[in-house]
N, C-alpha and C positions, 0 to 999 in steps of 0.2 A: 503369476502366482504359484506361492510354492505345493510342490508335490509332496505328497505322502509314501510311504513306501512300506510295506510290508511284505516280510519274505517267510513264505508258508512252506509246509509239503501237505500233499492228500496221494492217496492210496491210486496205483496206477492200474492198468489191466493184467499185469505179471504177479500183484501183489506187492507190488516195491512201492515205497516212498517215491514221488518224485517232488525234485524242487521246482519250485514257482514263485514267481515274485507280482504281484498285486500291485501296482501303480494307481494312484490315486490322485484326485485333483484335491487342489486345497479347501473348497466346499464340498456338500455332499452332490456324490455323483448323478449327472443327467440319466446315464443307464451304462451296462459295463459291458465290455467285450472281451471275448477271449483270441489270442492272440496263437496260433501253432504256425511254427517253423519251419524249416527248407528241409530236405532231406542229410542227415549226420549234422544240421547245424548245433543250434544253442538258444536259448531265451536272450542270453546275451549278443546276438551279435547285434551289428552297428545299425542294420535296416528297421529292427526289432525296437532297440533302443528307444531311436529317433521318432519313429511313428507311437509310440508309447508315451513319448515325452508331449508329443505334439497334441496326441488326443487328449492328456489329462489337460492341458492347457485348456482345450477344448471343453471342458467339465467332464469327460468320460473316465471312468474305471475301467484299468486294462490288465487281466491277467495275461500271463506269457509263462510257460513251462517248459522244462527239459523231458522229451519223451526217454522213456525206462533206455538207461545204458549210456544216456548221452548228458553232457555237462556236469550238472553236479546232482543227476539223479541215481538211485540205484539200479541193481539188474544189469542184465545182460543183453546188449544191443544184439548180437545174433540170435536170441530167443524172441525178438521182437519180427513185425510185418507191417504192411499196411493196414490190417484189419485192426490189430491193436493199436495202431494210432488213433486212428476213427476212436475206438473205444477209450484212449484217453481224453481226448478233447471233449468227449461227453462226457467223463467223469471228473473233469476240469469246469463245464460246466455245473455239474452235478454240485459239486463244491462250492462253487459261486451262491446258487441255489439256496445251499441250506448254511451258509455262513454271510450272505449280504442279499442280492437280488440275483434271479437267472440275467445271464447273459441275453443282450437284444442284438446283439451284433455278432459273428464269426468273421475272425480275419485269419488268412492261409497264406503263407508264402512259398510257393514253387510245390512240392508234395504237399504240404501241408494245406495250401490250396484247394488239393483233391478231396484231402481228409475232411475240412471244413464243407464243403461240398456233399461229399458222401453222407455226414453225421446230421446236418441242418434240419431234414425232416423229421428228425427223430427229438429233436428240442423246441417244444411248442412256443416257447418264448422268446426264439429268435426270431428278428423283425427282417434283419439286414446280413448278406452276405459277400464278401467280400475278398477278391482273388488277389493274388500280386506273382505276376510269373508264372501260372498253375498250369501241369500238364491236364492236356484232354482225355490221358488216358496212362493209367499209373505204369502199366508195362514201358512207358517209355523210361522211366527211371533204370531201370537195366542195361540202359545204353550206356549210362555212366562205368559201368566195370564189365562191360559185350567181353571184355578177351578174356576175361575171367568165367563165363558162363559155361565152357564145355567143361571146366575143371568142377565148376560147382554140381554140375549133371554128373559126372565120373562120381568123385569123392564125396557129394551130397554138401560139400563146404567147401570155401575157398578165403584164404585173406586177401584181401584187395585193399589198393591205396587209396584214397580219397581224402583229397584236400591235404595231403602230406602227411594223413593218419592211416593206419592198419584196421581195417574193420573185418570182422568172421561173418560173411553172407553164406545163410545155407539156404538149400533147396526150396523149404517151405517159404520161404522170404519170395525167392524167384515167381514161384508158384502161386502166391497169395496176389502178388502183381497183376500176375494175367487171369485171374481168375475176379478182376473186381472191373465195374464197368460205371467209371464216373459219369459219363454222358447220359446214362441211364437215369442216375441220379438227381442230374441236372435238368434235365425233361422232366421231373414230376415237382421240380422244388416250384415252391409255393411263398418264396420269399424275394424279398427287392433284392436284385443281384448288380453288382458294380464290377467288372471283369478289368482288372487292369496289368499293363503290359509293354514292353519295349519292343520296339520295332525291329532293334538288332539283338535283340537276347540271342545268345548262343549255344545258350544250355537249355533250352526251353523256347523254342521256334515259335512265332506270334501266331503260328497259324493254327496253334493248339488254343490259343485265344479266340479264331473266328469260331473254330468247332463248337468250343464252350459258349460263346456267346447264341452261336446259331441255335441250340441246341435249346436253349431257355427261354422258359415266356417273360412278358412283358410283367412287373415292369424290369427292367433291365438297361444298365450304361457301359460303356466302355471309353475307357481313357487311357491315349497311350501316354508310356510313361516313354517320351522320345530322348533319344540318346543315352541312356540309363545302361550298366551292365544288369544283370539276372540278380545279383544280391545287395544291386542300389549303394553302392558302396559310397558315390559321393553323396555328399550330405543333404544338398540341394534337391539331389531326385528323391531322397526318403522325405524329406520335410514335404516336398510336391505333394508326394504320394498320401500323406497323413493329412494335408489339409484337403484334399479330395475325398478321403476318406471320412472327415469329420462334418463336411459341408452334405455328401450321399447319407450320411448317417443319422443327419439331424433331422433331413427331410421323415423317415419313418419309423425312428424310436416315438418312443412314448415317455417325453421327462417323467422321471421317477424321484427328482430332488427334491422336490417339495417347494422349491423356491418361489415365493411369491412374486410376479413379476414386478421391475421396478416402476412405480408411479409415475403418470405425467406430470410434468414439472409445474408447481403452482406458484413458486416463490425461486427468487435469484438462485437459494439452495436448501434443496428439499431432502432431506434425511429420510430413511424408513425400514423400518425392520424388514429382512427377508423372511423370516421365521424359522430361522435353522439357524441353530446353536444360539448360544446368549449373547453374540457380539454382533454376527454378520448382519451390516446395514447396507441398501443401497444408497447411494452417494448420486442425487441428480443437481447438475450444474448447466441449467440451460438445455443443450443437444447433446450435451455430454453424459456418458454414465459410467460411474465407477462402484469397486465396495470398500468400504471401511470395515474393519476389523482387527482384533487382539490377536497378540502371538498364541502358539498352540500352549505354551508354559500355563499360561493363565486361563488357558479354558477355550480360547478363540479356535477358529481354522489357520489364521494365518493366511486368510484370503486377498487381504487386503491392507494398505498401510493404516498405522493405529491413527485415533485423533490428533496425538501431538506429533506424531508423523505426518502427517496433514499439516500442520501447525509449521513444522520446517519446512514443508517442503514449500509452504506459502512466503516464507521470510527467503527462503532461497529463490526463489524467482524474481520475488519482487528485486531483490538485490542486484540479480542478474540483469533484468528489466532495466532498471534505473541505469545502472553504469552504461549499458549499451544508448540509451538515449542521451545520456553526458557525454561518452567520448562520439558519439556521430555528431552532436550539437555541436563540439568544441574540433571535429574534424582531431579526433587522435586516433592514431594507427593502434585502433583494439583487435586485435585477431577474433579470440573467445575468452568470454569467463566462465569460469565451472565454480561451483557455491558448493562447500561440503557445510553442513548444517549437522548438531547433535545436540540433546534436550537431557537434562538431568536436573536433579534439587539440590542444592548447595545452604548452607545455613549462612545467612545473612551476616554474621560477624567473619567470615571467613571467607566474602566475596569482597577484593579487594578493589576491582570497577565498579561496587555501590558507591563508593564517595562522590564520585564525578555523575551520579543519577541522582535528581535531586528525588523524585519518585522513591527511592529505594535507600536513600542514606539515613534514613531513622526507624528502617524497617527492622524487625527482631523475628527469630526463627528462622524457619525454610522458606526460601524462595523459588523461584524457578529461574534456571540458567540455560540460555541458550549460544553454543560455541558457533562461530560462523569461521569456517578460513574458504578465503577467494583466492581461487588462483587465475591470473590474468597473465595472459598468452599477449604478445607483442612482442616482437624483439627492438620495434623504433622506440617505442614508448622511453622517456625519460624517466630520471629518480623522482623528480616533481612531478612525472605524469601520475605514477603509482603512486604516490604519497595522497594526491588529490582525488583519485577515485576512491582510495580509502575511505578519506572524507566523506565523498559524496553516499558512499554506501551505508551510511550510517541516517543520510536523510532519506533512504527509502521508506516508503509510506508504511509497508507492513512493520518494518524495524520502530516507526514512531508510536506506531500502534500497542506495538507491544511494551514499549518503554513507559508507555503513560495509561492510566486508568482510561478504560471505556467504560459504558452506558450500556448495560444490559436491560432489553425490556422484555419480561415474557406473558405471556397471557395462555389462556387454553383457547383451543377451536371449538365455541360452540356448538357448530354440526355436529361433533361425532358424538 
């Protein structure tokens, strides 16, 4: 399903505008989450982007933002500290509460994980907290600039190089790291907790995950991100983490989308409104569940194919299946079939193909037209084989149904 993106700003703890991105699912969100990024990172790091994408696919809205002085946000990084980061996670939650709905999930990566653990208790709507490679104590962060600690203590500030960039670190930042106790916050946390950590994390050792997990009350879970690096650079690691977060969150959040559940199948095909938006419908075909919708341009969520796209899919699928059955029966060396289908309306007078169709030959006005492009893969197929397959494509049952008039019997359900 196509996701929607809102780029917004809100005021941070230092009074500066923070750049943020709200990723929304195609339909109404089941719940909202806030994602806090790692130390000196930003909202657009690959791990954050991939996790947000996977969560929107699962129906969640995800707000991620740049802390003060980082990424696209205003302000000076040297004036921030861990406490200001915590306050900005809270500000993000306040913005969501005022404009959409308060977050039920907090997700934090590295130092962002420590921040969400520290702020979760003060956001009553939060039901689940997720950490990824989080330190059990904030002072651990100073290890990445340990060579500059003496200079910071003597001069009050030092320029340090982190990930190829220069940052000003002040003594107040170091003091604030020392004065915060993450584990005290964890012990008092009355929220569901998922701790995710790589056993080979060489930035924040896995022993930090053990300390957090031990300090936390139930319900709590641990997932090992086996083989992953601290930043989840490999897309597979980020996608796996996101799938675990989605499954975990689904157990604890309250579905706020208002979408009615798909009804049980009572006919070969059953279509029923979700009650969300003017067009969004459940499509139930036996044990299969899908959504039908219209594009955003005409007021839909674009959460599923449109009715005519379903019709085009039926034509394409039937064409491919018919060609496969024929090729297998005739033992033709057909490797693969792919069918492109598009739909439009043309004037009957402009339809050159209509002359060969008895049903359309005498039509006037606008008529529906499906364009079908068939790709046939098979190096050993002869030109005769290909021409025969094209003839067979026009014999697929859905093709024939669309070309001739159909009888549609409609009645009202008297039990409603």
